C-alpha positions, 0 to 999 in steps of 0.5 A: 174730862169730868173725872179730872175736874172732880180730881181737882176739886178733891185736891183743892179740898185737901189743900184747904184742909192742909192749910187749916192743919198748918195754921193750927200746928203753928198755933200749938207749936210756936204760940203755945210753945208745946212740944209735940210728937214729930215737931212742927211737921208732925203736928201739921200732919196730925192737924190735917188728919183731924181736919179731914176726919171731923170734916167728913163726920160733919159732912157736906149736907148735914145739919151742921152745915145748914146751921153754920152755912153763913160762916163756913161755905166760902162763896163768891156770889153763887159760886162755891170757892171750896167744898170744905167745912172750915169750922169743922176742919178747925175743930178737928185740927184743934181736937187732934192736936189737943189729944196729941199734946195730952199724949205727950203729957203737956210738955213745954218745948225747950229751944 
């Protein structure tokens, strides 16, 4: 049963990373009106991958989390709501979509 709970935690963390990637893709695709490889869903995938990779690099017990603990560990009393470093996920998602936008020569989207 313990493996199932750990699996649910991993799914929850991936869901949070996916939401961060989706939010950043929305910002780049609809707000900045950038033409990204794969459109909105391609940008969502790249943003999610960036959120996961930078989140792993920042790590759960690293200096970054200790420094930014009050901003990024969502808690309700002493219970962690998610084990995701939201700041690192946002930075990673923005970074990967910025690189994707640069690869695409910073083109504006034509509707």
